[in-house]
Each structure stands twice: as C-alpha cells, then as structure tokens.
N, C-alpha and C positions, 0 to 999 in steps of 0.2 A: 425730645431731641437726642440723637445717638452720639454721645460723646466718645465712645470707645475707639472709633477709627482715628480721629484727631489725636487722641492721647497715645495711640499706638504709633502713628507717624512721628509725633513729637518725641516719644521715647527712643524710636529707631534713629532719628536724627541727633539726639542729644548724647546717646550712649557712647559712640566712638570719640566724642570730643569733651567727655565729662572730666576726664584727667587733665586734659589741657586747660580747661576752664579753671579748675581748682588751682593748678599750677600757676596760671597767670595772677589769680587773685592773691596767692601766697607771695609771689615775687613782689607785686605792687605794694602790698602792706609792709613786707620786710624792708622794701627800699625806702619807703617813707619814714619808718622808725629809725633805720640806720643812718640815713642822711640827716634827720633831725639831731642825732647825737653828735655828728661830726661836722656840722655846719651850724651857722648862727640863724639859719632860716627856719622860721616857725611853720612854714607850709612849703615843704620841699617837693612841689609837684612834679618838678622835672626827674627826680628820681624814680618816681612811679611811672611816669610817662616813658622814661628810657627802659625800665624793667619790662613794661608791657609790650613796647615795640620790639625789644630784643628777643622776648619770649615768642612772640608772634612770627617774627621774621627768621628766627634761627632754629626752629624745631629740627633737631638732629645735627645742627651745625653750630652749637651753643658758643663755644670758646671763640671761634673765628668771628662769627657775626656780632657777638657781644662786643668785642673789641672794635669792630667796624661801626656798630651803633654809636659807641662812645665817641669815636672819632668825628663821625657825622655831626653829632650834637655839638661838640666843641667847635667845629668848623663853622657850623651855622651860627651859634651864639656869637662868636668873635667877629665874624664879618657883619652880622646884624647890628652889633654895638657900634662899629665904625660907621655903618651907614646911617644909624639913627643921629649920630652926632652931625652927619654931614647934610642929610636931606629931611630930618624929622620923621614924624609918623603920620599914618593915614592909609587909606586904601590904595592910592597910586603908589605909595612908597612900598607897600607890601609886594605889589607886583614887581617893582625894580628889584627889591631884596631877593625875591624868589629867583628871578632871572639871573641876578649876579651870583648868588651863593650856588646855584645849580651849575651854572656855567663854570665857575672856579673849580667846583668839586670834580666836574668832568675833565677839566683841563689838567687837574692834578692826578687823574687816573683813578679816582674813587670808584668804588663798586656801586651797584645800584642802590644798596641801603645807605651807603654813606651819602649819595647824591640826594635821595629823598629825605633822609633826616636832617641834612643841612637846611633844606627848605623849610621843613616843618619846624625846626628850631628857631629859625628866623622869625616865623610868623608868630609862634607862641611867646617869644620874647617881647614882641610889640603888643600882643594881645593881653598878656598877663602882667606885664610890668613896664608900660611905655615910659613912665616917668623917669625911673632910675636907669633903665637899660641894662647894660652888661654887669654881671657880678661874678666874682671868681666861684661863688657857691655853686653857680650853674654847672661849671667844670666838674667840680666834686660831686654833684648830684648825678651827672650823666655817668660818671665813672662808678659811682655806688649802684645806680640802676643796672648798668651793663654787668657789673660784677655779680649782683644778686640773681640776675637772669642766668649767669653762667652757673652758679652754684645750685640754684633751684632746678633749673631745667636739665643740666648735664650730670649732676650728682644725686640729687634727691628724687627727681621724677624723670629719669631719662627714657626716651622711646625705646622699644624693643628692637634691637638692631636686627635680629634674625627674622622678625616679622616683616619689617620693611624691605630687607634683601629678598626674602622669599616671595613677596608679593611682586616685586619687579622682576625676579627671575620667571615667575610663572606666567607673567604676562609675555615674556619672550617666548617661552616653550609653546604657550597657546597659539600665538600667531605663527610660529614656525611650523608646528603640526598642521595647522589649517592650510598653510601654503603649500606643504608637501602633498596634502590630500587633494587639493584643487589641481595641482600639477598632474598627479596620477590620474584624476578623473578627466583632465584635458586630453592626456595621452590616450586614455582607454577610449574615449568617445569622439575625439576630434573636435571638441567644443572650443571654438576660439574664445568665447566669453569666459569660460572656466580658466583658460590659460591666462587671459588678461587679468582676471581677478587674483590668480596665483602670483603672478609677477608683481602686481600692485601691493599684495599683502607682504610679499617678501621684502620688498623695498622699504615698506613702512617699519620693519623690525629695527632698522638702524637707530631710529629715536628710542625705541625701548631698550636697546643695548645701552645707549648713552645713560638712560635712567638707571639702569642696573648698575653700571659702573659708578655713577654717582652714590647710589644707595650702599654700595660696598665701601666706598671711601668713608662715608658717614658712619656706617655700621661698625668698621674697624676702629674708628675713632671713639665712638661711644663705648664700645666694649673695653677699650683701654681705660677711659676715664670714669666709668660707673662701676663701682665695686660690685653691685648686685647684678650686673650683666656679664660677669666674667664667664658664666656658664654658656652664654650665647656665642662666645668667641669661636668655639669649635664649628657651629653651624655657618657662622659667617666665613670662616676660613674654608669650609668646603666649597661654597659658592665661588670664593675667590680662586681657588685651585682650578676649577673648571671653566670659568667664564671665558678664558681665552679660546679654548677649543669650542665652546658654544658659538662664540663670535664667528669663528672660521666656519662652522657648520652653516650659520646664517648667510655668510657671504657666498659660499658655494651653492647654497639653495637658491639664492637669488640668480646666480649664473645658470643653474640647472632650469629654472623656470623660464628664463629668457630663451635657452635653447629648446625647450619644450614647446613654447609659443611660436617660435620660428618653424618648428618641424610641423605643428598643426596647421599653421597658416599656408605652408607650401605643399601640404598634403603628403609629406614624407611617411612611407610605411613604417610603423613602429609595432614591434612584436609586443603581444599582450604581456609577456614576461617582464618588460620594461616597467609597464605600469605598475605591475605587482611588486617590483623592486622598490619602486618610489613609495608605495603604500607600506612596505616594510620599514622604510626610513621614518615615515610618519609614525608608525607604531612604535619605533625605537625612541622618538622624541617623547611620546605620552609615557613611555616606561621610565625615561631619564628623568622626566618631571617629577615623578613619584619617587625616584631613588634617594632624594635628599632626606625624606622621612623614612624610607625602608631601603636600606643599602642593598638587599638582595635583588632589587629591581634593577640595580645597575648592571648586574650580569645578564639580565632579561634584555634590557636595552642593547647591550653589546652584542648579544646573540643575534638580535633582529637586524642591527646594522651590518653584522658580519654576513648574514644570508643575502642581504641586498647587494653587498660588494660581490659576493660570489656569483650571484646571477648576472651582474653586470660584466664580470670577468669572462664568463662563459659566452656571453652574447657578442664580445668584442671581436672576435674572430670573423673577418669577412665583412664587418659592418662598414656601411658607407660613411662619409664624413659627417653628415647631419647626425646620424645615429651614434656615431663614435663620440661626438661632442657630448651628448646627452649621457652616455654610459660612463664617460670619464668623470662627469660631475656627480653621478650617483656613487661611483667609487670614492670620490674625494669627500663628499658629504658623510658617506658611511665610516670613512676612517676617522673624521672629526668627531663623529658621535661615539665611535668606539673608544677613542681616547678620552673623552669626556666622561664616559661611563666607567672606565677604569679608574680614573682620578676620584670619582665620587665613591667608588668601592674601596678606595684606599690602597690602590696598587702603588707600590714603591716607586716605580719609574716607568715611563712610556716606551713602547716599542717603536722602532723606526718604521716608516711606512712601508718599505719593502718587505719587512717581516710581518706587517699586519695583513697585507693583501694576499700573500700566500696561504696565511692561516685562515683566511676567509673563503679562500677558492675551493 
C-alpha cells in the first residue's frame, strides 16, 4: 500500500496550522496551572476551555476577543446559576438556558463570540457541576483563560501581520487585474459574455477590500503589541498608505466595466486603442501588486497607468457620449493607480489630479 500520498496530504494540511496547534496547547496548559494557583478549584477546566476558545476565535484580534470571551463566559455562568435555582437541571432546562442566555446577550448588544460563549458556558455549568451550580471561581477561571490567550497569542506567538495583509491585498489585485483584462477583451471582441464576467468580477472586489481593511486593522494592532513583529510594521504601513487609492481604483474599474458592457450590448464603435489602454491598466495593476516587495516596480506601474491615461486623453476629442464615459473612467482609474504607485514608491506627497493628467498626456 502506498502511504506517501496520504502522508504528503496530511503534512500539507498540518504545516500551516502547526504553530496554532502548539499555541493552543500551551495556552490551555498554562491557564490550567495558573487558575489552580489563584483559585481553590482542583480542576480548573473552565480556564483551559476559555483559553482554547479565545485562541481559536481571536487569531489576530487577541486582546479584544479575549476580553469578549471572558465577558461571555461570565454572563453565561451567572445567568445559568440563576436559572438552575429556578428550574433545576435536565435536557429541557438546557434548551431554556441556551434560549435565555443567548437572547439576553443579543439584547445587551454582545458580539457573536459573547453570545455563543454565554450559551456554551451555561451548558458546561450544568454538565460539569450540576449539584453546586455557580461558583466565583468560574469567573476567575474565565478571566485567567482569556488573559493567558492574550499573552500567548498576541505576545509569544503572534501571527505575521505583514503576511496576512499581503495575502488580502494580493487577492484584491488579482481580481482587479482580471476584471480589467476581461473588460479589455470585451471591448476588443464585442463579447457580451466577457463584459458580463468583467462587471461581475469588479463587483466582487468590494468584499475583498473589506477583508483587506480588516487585515490592516489587525496587522497594525499586532505590530504594536508584539515586540518581535516591529519589523513588519513598515510593510503593513505601506499597504495602509495606498489602500485608499486602490479602493478608488476598484470603484472606478467597476464603473468602467459597466460602461464597457453597455457599449458592447448597444454595438457602440470602440477604437482598438481603448481596449489597449484598458490592457495597460491591467498591466499597471500587476506591476503594482509586485511593488510592495520591489519598490522599483511601482514606477513601472505608474508609467503604464500614465500611458493609459494619455491614450484616453488623445481619444477624448470628438468622442460620442458612450465612448466619452469609457474614456473618463480609464483616466480616473489610471490616476488612482498612479497615486497608489507613488505612495508605494515612497513619494512624499501626491499630485493633484489636474497635474497628473497633463503629465500623462
């Protein structure tokens, strides 16, 4: 029997998660021993549970989520203790407890982790200690577990903020470049299907932008709190400087794709140079994507976007309304990419639009 393929698959699956697994094991063990020292509980299982839950739910957001986790556990234990004294224990009572604790957590404006942990804590209280019910030790254990998760996850084994942000940014650039290439193809061939795919792809980038902005927030916090990640702060700052201009390029690309699809559907004549200009925008995106690792590529991206803007400017004279709309969006997208490239290259300040466009012409 060939065991190589299954072992290779298992190793590939395990490799990216190995650090997180070790991190969770360390946090659970440390929380157990620490809670045993500060409470009278010989088996402080809630401390380990809180640490595991906080590590699992808070990767990259440890401080905020660890505090939320502790709050959810405390809320669930308190409410469950009151309910045990009123309605006793059993399977039907567990259903009532989950219903009430989650409902109250929602009413109090708790986050998703607070709501879920309130319900889980209520069930655990009944399952693990139905006779005695609530104990102040449970609150301490929840706080210990959340605190250990914060220390282990955010300080000792923090995620690489630059890696997380880079992956999110490259996903944006990948979809943006493909959307522009499809738009260029639709304009060149009159293919309605390509135009529809371009517009659909452009619209889908909004979710990727949201992911990137979330990764930036997390990355900046991680770089601030984790001493060994200070070197990554520069890389994260570079993405933060340019993300607004990239977002504007995404929005203008979406409008460009919509105007292009309308022109294809109505059979509007589009000069071949327009498709070439959009292709240059796509090439500028690919160069910009690589500029975060090699700053020289930022000037290559700027040059490509500048050429696209120059082509659009030359074609604008005498263009009908449908073509003028396309050309205006080519110019707007080009300016956004030019500005983003300058920021990645470390330009001290951005030029006004009226200066960028004449320079591109």
